[in-house]
C-alpha positions in Angstrom: 0.0 0.0 0.0 1.0 3.6 -0.5 3.1 5.2 2.2 0.2 7.6 2.9 -2.1 4.7 3.5 -2.4 4.0 7.3 -5.7 2.0 7.0 -5.8 -1.8 6.4 -7.5 -1.1 3.1 -7.3 1.4 0.3 -9.1 4.6 1.3 -10.8 6.7 -1.3 -9.9 10.1 0.1 -6.2 9.1 0.0 -6.5 8.0 -3.6 -8.3 11.3 -4.6 -5.6 13.4 -3.2 -2.8 11.3 -4.7 -4.5 11.1 -8.1 -5.6 14.8 -8.3 -2.9 16.4 -6.2 -5.5 17.9 -3.7 -8.7 17.3 -1.8 -11.6 16.6 -4.1 -15.3 16.2 -3.1 -18.3 14.7 -4.8 -21.3 16.9 -5.6 -24.6 14.9 -5.8 -26.6 15.7 -8.9 -30.2 14.9 -9.4 -31.8 14.5 -12.9 -35.4 13.6 -13.9 -34.8 9.9 -14.6 -36.5 6.7 -13.3 -35.6 3.1 -13.6 -36.8 0.2 -15.9 -37.7 -1.6 -12.8 -40.2 1.1 -11.9 -41.7 2.5 -15.2 -43.0 -0.9 -16.3 -40.2 -1.9 -18.7 -39.0 -4.6 -16.3 -41.4 -4.0 -13.4 -43.3 -1.5 -11.4 -42.2 -2.0 -7.8 -38.4 -1.6 -8.1 -36.0 -3.5 -5.9 -37.4 -4.6 -2.6 -35.3 -2.1 -0.6 -35.4 0.9 -2.9 -37.1 3.9 -1.3 -38.9 6.8 -2.9 -35.7 8.8 -3.5 -33.9 6.0 -5.2 -30.7 6.3 -3.3 -30.5 10.0 -3.7 -30.9 11.0 -0.1 -28.5 14.0 -0.2 -29.5 15.4 -3.6 -31.3 18.7 -4.3 -34.5 18.8 -6.3 -34.3 17.8 -10.0 -36.5 20.9 -10.6 -33.2 22.8 -10.3 -30.9 22.9 -13.3 -27.6 21.0 -13.1 -25.9 24.4 -13.2 -27.9 25.6 -10.2 -27.2 22.3 -8.3 -23.5 22.6 -9.0 -23.4 26.3 -7.9 -25.3 25.6 -4.6 -23.4 22.4 -3.7 -20.0 23.6 -4.8 -20.3 26.7 -2.7 -21.5 24.9 0.4 -19.1 21.9 0.2 -16.2 24.2 -0.8 -16.6 26.4 2.1 -17.3 23.6 4.6 -14.4 21.3 3.6 -12.0 23.9 2.1 -12.0 22.2 -1.3 -11.8 23.6 -4.8 -12.1 20.6 -7.0 -15.3 18.5 -7.5 -16.8 15.4 -9.0 -20.4 15.8 -10.1 -22.1 12.6 -9.1 -25.3 11.6 -10.9 -26.8 9.6 -8.1 -30.5 8.9 -7.9 -32.2 6.1 -9.8 -30.7 4.9 -13.2 -28.8 7.9 -14.7 -28.1 6.3 -18.1 -31.8 5.3 -18.5 -32.9 8.3 -20.7 -33.0 9.7 -24.2 -29.5 10.1 -25.5 -29.8 13.8 -26.3 -30.8 14.4 -22.7 -27.9 12.4 -21.5 -25.5 14.4 -23.6 -26.9 17.7 -22.5 -26.8 16.8 -18.8 -23.2 15.6 -18.9 -22.0 18.6 -20.8 -23.8 21.0 -18.4 -21.8 19.8 -15.4 -18.4 20.5 -17.0 -16.6 23.5 -15.6 -13.0 24.3 -14.7 -13.3 23.0 -11.1 -14.6 19.6 -12.3 -11.9 16.8 -12.5 -14.2 13.8 -12.9 -17.8 12.9 -13.6 -19.4 9.9 -11.7 -22.6 8.3 -13.1 -24.6 5.8 -11.1 -26.7 3.2 -13.1 -27.7 -0.4 -13.5 -25.5 -3.0 -15.2 -28.2 -3.5 -17.9 -28.7 0.1 -18.8 -25.4 1.3 -20.4 -25.2 1.6 -24.2 -22.3 1.6 -26.5 -23.4 5.1 -27.8 -23.2 6.5 -24.2 -19.8 4.9 -23.6 -18.4 6.3 -26.9 -19.7 9.8 -26.0 -18.2 9.6 -22.5 -14.9 8.5 -24.0 -14.9 11.7 -26.2 -15.9 13.8 -23.2 -12.9 12.5 -21.2 -10.5 13.2 -24.1 -11.9 16.7 -24.9 -12.0 17.9 -21.3 -9.1 16.1 -19.8 -11.3 14.6 -17.0 -12.0 11.2 -15.6 -15.3 9.4 -16.1 -16.5 6.7 -13.6 -19.5 4.5 -14.2 -21.0 3.2 -10.9 -22.8 -0.1 -11.4 -25.3 -1.4 -8.8 -24.5 -5.1 -8.8 -25.5 -5.7 -5.1 -24.9 -9.5 -5.2 -23.2 -12.1 -7.5 -25.7 -14.8 -6.5 -28.4 -15.2 -9.2 -31.0 -16.4 -6.7 -30.5 -13.5 -4.4 -30.8 -11.1 -7.4 -34.2 -12.6 -8.2 -35.3 -12.4 -4.5 -34.4 -8.7 -4.2 -36.1 -8.1 -7.6 -33.1 -6.6 -9.3 -34.2 -7.9 -12.7 -30.7 -8.0 -14.0 -28.1 -10.7 -14.1 -24.5 -11.2 -13.2 -23.9 -11.6 -17.0 -25.2 -8.1 -17.5 -22.6 -6.8 -15.1 -19.8 -8.8 -16.7 -20.7 -7.6 -20.2 -21.0 -3.9 -19.1 -17.7 -4.0 -17.2 -16.0 -5.4 -20.2 -17.3 -2.5 -22.4 -16.4 0.1 -19.7 -12.9 -1.1 -19.6 -12.6 -1.2 -23.4 -13.7 2.4 -23.4 -10.9 3.1 -21.0 -13.3 4.6 -18.4 -13.2 3.9 -14.6 -15.8 1.7 -12.9 -17.2 1.5 -9.4 -19.2 -1.6 -8.2 -21.9 -1.4 -5.5 -22.5 -4.4 -3.2 -24.6 -5.1 -0.2 -22.6 -7.5 2.0 -25.2 -8.7 4.4 -28.1 -9.8 2.2 -29.8 -12.6 4.3 -30.0 -14.8 1.1 -26.3 -14.6 0.5 -23.8 -16.9 2.2 -20.2 -16.0 3.1 -19.1 -17.8 0.0 -21.1 -15.4 -2.0 -19.3 -12.5 -0.4 -15.9 -14.0 -1.2 -17.1 -14.7 -4.7 -18.2 -11.2 -5.1 -14.8 -9.8 -4.1 -13.1 -12.1 -6.6 -15.3 -11.4 -9.5 -15.3 -7.6 -9.3 -11.5 -7.7 -8.8 -11.0 -9.9 -11.8 -13.3 -7.7 -13.9 -11.1 -4.7 -13.2 -13.4 -2.5 -11.1 -11.4 0.6 -9.9 -13.6 1.2 -6.9 -16.1 -0.5 -4.7 -19.0 0.8 -2.5 -20.3 -1.6 0.3 -23.3 -1.1 2.5 -25.5 -3.0 4.8 -29.1 -3.9 4.1 -31.3 -1.1 5.7 -35.0 -1.0 5.6 -36.6 2.2 4.2 -40.2 3.0 4.8 -42.9 2.2 2.2 -40.8 -0.6 0.5 -41.4 -4.2 -0.1 -38.6 -5.1 2.3 -40.4 -3.1 5.0 -43.5 -5.1 4.6 -41.6 -8.4 4.7 -39.8 -7.1 7.9 -43.1 -6.2 9.5 -44.6 -9.6 8.6 -41.6 -11.5 9.9 -40.6 -12.8 6.5 -37.0 -11.5 6.7 -34.4 -11.4 9.5 -31.5 -9.0 9.2 -28.0 -10.0 10.0 -26.3 -8.6 13.1 -23.8 -5.7 13.1 -21.1 -8.3 14.1 -22.0 -10.5 11.1 -21.7 -7.4 8.8 -18.3 -6.5 10.1 -17.2 -10.2 9.7 -18.5 -10.2 6.1 -16.9 -6.9 5.3 -13.5 -8.1 6.5 -13.9 -11.3 4.6 -14.8 -9.3 1.5 -11.8 -7.0 1.9 -9.3 -9.8 2.5 -10.4 -11.4 -0.8 -10.5 -8.1 -2.7 -7.6 -7.1 -5.0 -5.3 -4.7 -3.2 -5.6 -2.4 -6.3 -9.3 -1.7 -5.7 -10.0 1.6 -3.9 -12.8 1.4 -1.3 -15.1 4.4 -1.6 -17.4 3.2 1.1 -17.4 0.5 3.7 -20.9 1.1 5.0 -23.7 3.4 3.8 -26.5 5.3 5.6 -30.0 6.5 5.1 -31.8 9.3 6.8 -33.5 8.2 10.1 -36.8 9.8 9.1 -36.9 7.6 5.9 -35.9 4.4 7.6 -37.3 1.7 9.9 -33.9 0.1 10.5 -30.5 1.5 9.4 -27.2 0.2 10.6 -28.5 -1.3 13.9 -29.2 2.3 15.2 -25.4 2.8 15.2 -23.5 5.7 13.6 -21.9 4.5 10.4 -18.5 5.9 11.4 -18.6 3.8 14.6 -19.1 0.7 12.6 -16.3 1.7 10.3 -14.0 2.3 13.3 -14.9 -1.0 14.9 -14.2 -2.8 11.6 -10.8 -1.1 11.2 -9.9 -1.8 14.7 -10.7 -5.4 14.3 -8.6 -5.6 11.1 -5.7 -3.9 12.8 -5.8 -6.0 15.9 -6.0 -9.3 14.1 -3.5 -8.4 11.3 -6.1 -8.5 8.6 -5.7 -6.3 5.5 -7.2 -5.9 2.0 -6.0 -8.4 -0.5 -4.3 -10.8 2.0 -6.3 -13.7 0.5 -6.6 -12.4 -3.1 -4.9 -14.8 -5.5 -6.7 -13.8 -8.7 -5.7 -11.8 -11.7 -6.4 -8.2 -12.6 
């Protein structure tokens, strides 16, 4: 690991400073898109855990233009964290699931001198070659990085069906291949404590995303947002969540089998308390992170210790 790296895994903030030469922060961007799992193309109800905001808990209204969102967020974040470079992050729902002219316009609108990268969150089955070619050109013309964030969540096909993802592992493998061919960066999202996954699935997930060349990973626990199918299952006793200790165990197992080259953007997520029934065992996300790091340090665990695959 890099000399600046003091954690037992590769930390995103360290990578950002090394890569861009200074502190860089993400700016959440909200655009008026939905998801094929909501608009009837694949389904109407979405994934069993997906709330009304579609993961965009920190975004501004999509009624504001991208320029306005950039101005408001850059001013606030820049002042609060003393940062001058930003990554616009298209966060809520499926941000490549839209008409191509709209996609082009939205991407171009967030390019400004203080932007060093653009991050786009989407599903593995909703990225077209036309979009990738356009993003490749944007990267070259503006000398910025492009990261496609793919919500994989699990590599277990049965689990993907249960949580109603309506995409396959094969979709992820195909899209990762095309992202890498376009020389763009990729971030993979995984839920490490899905009750239908076993520890072997967590290990398999670490190996697969490593071998596919993901640059980054985001991990989070399964939390229950209000007015979701998962909330109904929980109320009816149809699902039992894993414990905090089990999550930490799985997260360590995941990290140890993850390539040491992959940068960890997030070890555990969070959702607003007012939108949730259960989030992270009523424990602050940073306390869980600190507990996980302490356990890894005390027991001499580290990212990549058990990784033996190829990149």
